[in-house]
N, C-alpha and C positions, 0 to 999 in steps of 0.2 A: 668299414672306412671306405672314404670316398677320394678318389683322384680327381682334381679338377685342372684340366688341361684345355688350352684354346682349340688346338687342330687335332682331330683323331689321329691323323697320320703320325704326328709327332708322338702321341702317346705309345703308338705301335714301335715306333722305331727307338724310342728314347727311355720309354718307362715301363714297357710290358714286363721284362723279367723282374722288376722289382714288385709289380704287382702280383705276378705269378708266386713270387717268393712269399709275399703277405698270405695270399690264399693258402699255401702250403703250412704257414704257420697258424692257421685257424681263423683268419680274418674273413668276414664275408666282405667282399670287394665290389665296389660300385664305381663306375667311370662315368664322368660328366664332360662333355666337349661340345663344340659346335658340330653341326652336321655336316656330313662327307662321306664318300665313297668309304673309307677306312672304319666306319662305324660296324659295318658288317662284320669286318674282321676282328673287332672288340668283342662283339656278341658271339662269334665263332669260338673265341678263346673261353667262353662260358662266363663273362662279366655282364652284370646288370649295368644298362647304358641309359644316361639320361641326357637329352638334347638341350643345350643352353644358348639362347642366342647371343652371339657376340660379333661385333664388327671387326674388320681388320684394321681400319684406320683410326678409330678413335677420336674423331673429329666431329662427332654428332653428339651434343651433350644429353639430347633426349635418349639415343640409343644406349649411351654408357648408363644412365639411370636405369634403363630397362634391364639391362644385364645386371647391375648391381641388386634390382628387386628379384631378378629371376634367381640369382644365387641365394638370396636369403630366403625366398619361398621355398626352395629345393631343400634347403639345410633345416627350416622348420618341419617340412613334411618328412624328410627322411631320417632326421635325428641321427646323424652319424656321430660315433665316439670320437672320430680322428678324421681330419681333412688333411690331404697332401696336396698342395697347390704347386703346379709348375708352370713356368712361363709369366710374362710379366703381367699381362692384365688379371688372370685367376690369381696370381699371388696379391695383387692390389685390391681387387673388388672382393675376391674370395675372402681376403683378410679382415676386411671391413664388415663384410656379411655374416663372417663367423664369429665375430664379436657381438653383433647385434642378436644373433641367432642363439647364442648361448651354447656354441659347440665346444665341447669339453676341453679338446686338444687340437692343436693346428701346427702342421709343417708348411713351411714355406721353402721352396726351392729356387734359388736365385741364380739361374743358369745365364747370367749376364745381365746387366743393368740398363741396356738399351741405347737407342742412339742420343737420347738426351744427354747421357754422360760421356758421349764421346767428343762433345763440344768443348772448346777451350775454356777453363775456369778464369775467372779473374774480372768479368764484367756481370752486371745484374741481368740474370737469366731467369724471366718469370717462369717458362715451362719447367726448368730444373727445379726451381722452388716449389712450385706445385707437386711436381712428382715426388719430390724429398718429403713434403707433407703428407701426400699419399701413402708412401712407405711407413711413415711413422704410425698413422692410423692403422694401417694394415697389419704391421708387424708388432702393434702393441698387445697382443693377446697375452694372458697373464701365464697360460701354460702354453708355451710354444717353442719350436726350435726353427732357426733359419738356416738352412744348407746351402753353402757358399761352394762353387767349385775352384775358386782361386782366392788368393790371399789379398789381393789389391780391391776386388769388390768389397770384401768383409771390411777392409781398412775404411774404405770410402763411406761405408753405411755407418761405421762406428764413429768418425770423426763428424759425421752430419747428425749424431744423436740418435739414430734411427734404432740400431740394435745396442743391446748390452753383451758384455764378454761373455757371460755364462749362457747366453741365449743362442751362441752361433756354433755350428758344426763345419768342419771342412771335409768335403768328400769330393775326390779329384774326378769329375765327370760322371757320366751315367753308365760307364763300364763297357767291356767289350768281350765278346765270346771268344776265348783265346783258341778254340778248336775250329770255330768257323773262320776265323782270320788267322790262319796259319802261315808261318814264315816258308818261303819258297827260294830257291836260288834264282838270281836274276835271269832274265830271260836273254838270249843272244840278240845281236843286232845293235843298232845306234840307241842311245839312252833316250827314254821317255820321261818327261816330267809331267805329272798328271795333278789337277786340281779338282776336287770334288767338293762341290758347294752350291747352294742356291745362288742364282746369278744376280747378286745385289751388290751396289756400289760399295757398301761398307764391308764386304767381303774381299774386296781388292781384286775384283775380277777384272776390271779395266786395267789394272798395272800389270796382270799377268798377261793379258794380250798385249800390252805395249812391250813387255820385256821379250815375249816371243817374237815380235817385229825387230827387237833390237839384235837379236841372235841369229837371224836368218842368215843361211850359208855358213854356219860355224862348221869347222873341220869334223867335229863329233858326230856331225849329222843329227843333232839334238832335234827331238820332236815334243811339241807341247800340246797336251789333251786337256780338253775341258768338259767335265762332267756335270750335268746340272741344266736346268732351263730357266727362263725367265718366270717371275713371280708377279703376275699382273696385279694381284691384290695387294702388293706391297709397294709403298711410294718409293723405296730405294731400289726397286727392280730396274734392270737395264730392260730397254724396250725391245719388242719382237723384231722390229726392223734392225736394230743393232746387231742382235743375234744372227739375223739372216747374213747381215753384211760379214761378220766374221766367218760364219759358214762358206759364203762365196769367196773371200778372201783367201782362204786355206792357210793362214798363218797359223793358227791353231786347228787341231781336230776336235770339232764340236760333236759331242756324243748325246747331248740331251739327258733327259732321266734314264737314270739305269737302275736296277735292282742288284746286280752282280758287282758289288764295290769290292769285295775281298779279291774276286779275280781281276778286276782292273788294277789294283795295287801290285797284285802278284804278276802282271805282266808289264809293269813299269819299274822304273828305276829310282824315281824321285818323287816325292809327294810335297806339294806347294799349296800353302794357304797364306795369302798377303793380306789378311784380314786387319780391320782397324781397331776391333775389340772383340772379345768373345767371352762367354763363361769358361768353358774348357771344351775346346772344339772336338767332336766326335771323329770327325775325319782324320785328325792326327793321331788319335789314340788307336784307331783301325789302322793306320799306315804302319805305326810302330809295331803293332801286333803282327803284322805281315812282313816286318824285318826290313822297312824301307827308310832310307834316310828323308829327313825332313828339312825343308826351307820355308820358314813363317816369319812373321813379324814380331819385333820386341815391343808387344803391348800386352795389357792383362789378357790372361786366358792363353794366348798363344804360346808365350814364353813358358807358363805353367806345363804346357803339355809335353815340353821336351826337356832334355838336359843340354843346354847350349854348348856347342862344340864337342859334344859327346854322342848325342843322338841325332843332331842337326844343326842348322845354322840360322842365326837371327839376323834380320835385315830391319831398317828403319820402315815404318808405316809410309805408303803413298810414294815410295821411291822406285820406280820402275827399274832404274839403272843398277842400284844396289841388288834388286830381285834377280835381274839378268845374271850380273857377276856371280852371284851366290851360286845360281843353279850351274852356270858353266863350271865353277870350281868343282862341282860334284860330277858334272858331265866328264869332266876331263880326268878324275881320279876314281877309278873303279874300286881300288883298295880302301880309300876313305869311305866311299858308299857303303861297302859292305861291312866296314868296321862300325859304322853308325847304325846301321841298319840291325846289325846284331845286339848292339847296345840298346836300341830301341825296343826290340822283343823282350830284352831282359827288364826293361822299365816298365812294359806292359805287363808282363807276368807279376811283378812286384807291387804295381800302384793301381793298374786298370782293370784286373780281372774282374768279371761280372759278378762272381761268386762273392768275392769281398764287397763290392759295392752293395748287393742286395743284403748281406749280413749287416753292413753299417747302417742301412736303413731301418732293418728290423730292431736294431738297439735303440736308435732313436725313437721309433714307436713305442717299444715297451718301457722306456723313461718316461714318456708323457702320460702313458696309460696307468701307471704305477699309483 
């Protein structure tokens, strides 16, 4: 089988356990991604790796056709029995190439529909129409399954005539290692609200900083911590200059890129993600596994990662004042935080255990290859 993913680091962080589970089940697993530093990690884990040319922006038609051709050529050479495509461009181009190359079975993981579907519907949108047509071509494989992380994305593509009911599978997120992300008692001291994300506009990072400004000097001593860095290859990224201004202002503590995410949640009191839309955000299920209350937005993906009012609070997207109010509510109520954190851990054990997620994928593979 072949995993098809755009970013090698994303494969390592979000799909490695599934690939390891497939190998343990008897599959010969190959991985195709863009080039990058994390390719070495993929090979160190014993997987055969193939470099595929993909652009980040998707604005050059010639480059996009080259990517599609590279997928088709790899499929014709490798002859995989099964392809599992993850992230938007591999799903779209990989699906079309898989049909052209006669690949027997195809799994598409729709971990979010992308910024095109964040725009308000109601007016003629050429880009949205073109993307929908691409989805129809890519997901029209006769022996395929489309794995959704939330019901809203599944319903949107059903209504657009892209997928059929029997073709879809709902698997909530990419799973979390419940031993690595263990619950711990809250630390002593003033409450800490932490956001772990790529610093993109549509992650709500500016609303996070704005909410922090609104709560400056609050009696609780609340601190706001931002984990992540700008992503220059992404048009939605904040600029490096803006990030430096935030660091200099000191309204939020900017930690940059970090690997010790579990420890960061364990040293905080509240997890925050004011995103505009998600598939099912890994950061929130990791926070739940660590037993931390959550504040997030009432949008597809984010609301699917919590039990509103039980494991966390929902606020409207793009609303810094509502975000500040919700975080202050938890900052002022330690008992509510702890109760929500305990419920979050129970939710993680029930719905997000990586072992259950791996098994669900193996069952999908087996169905297609029967």
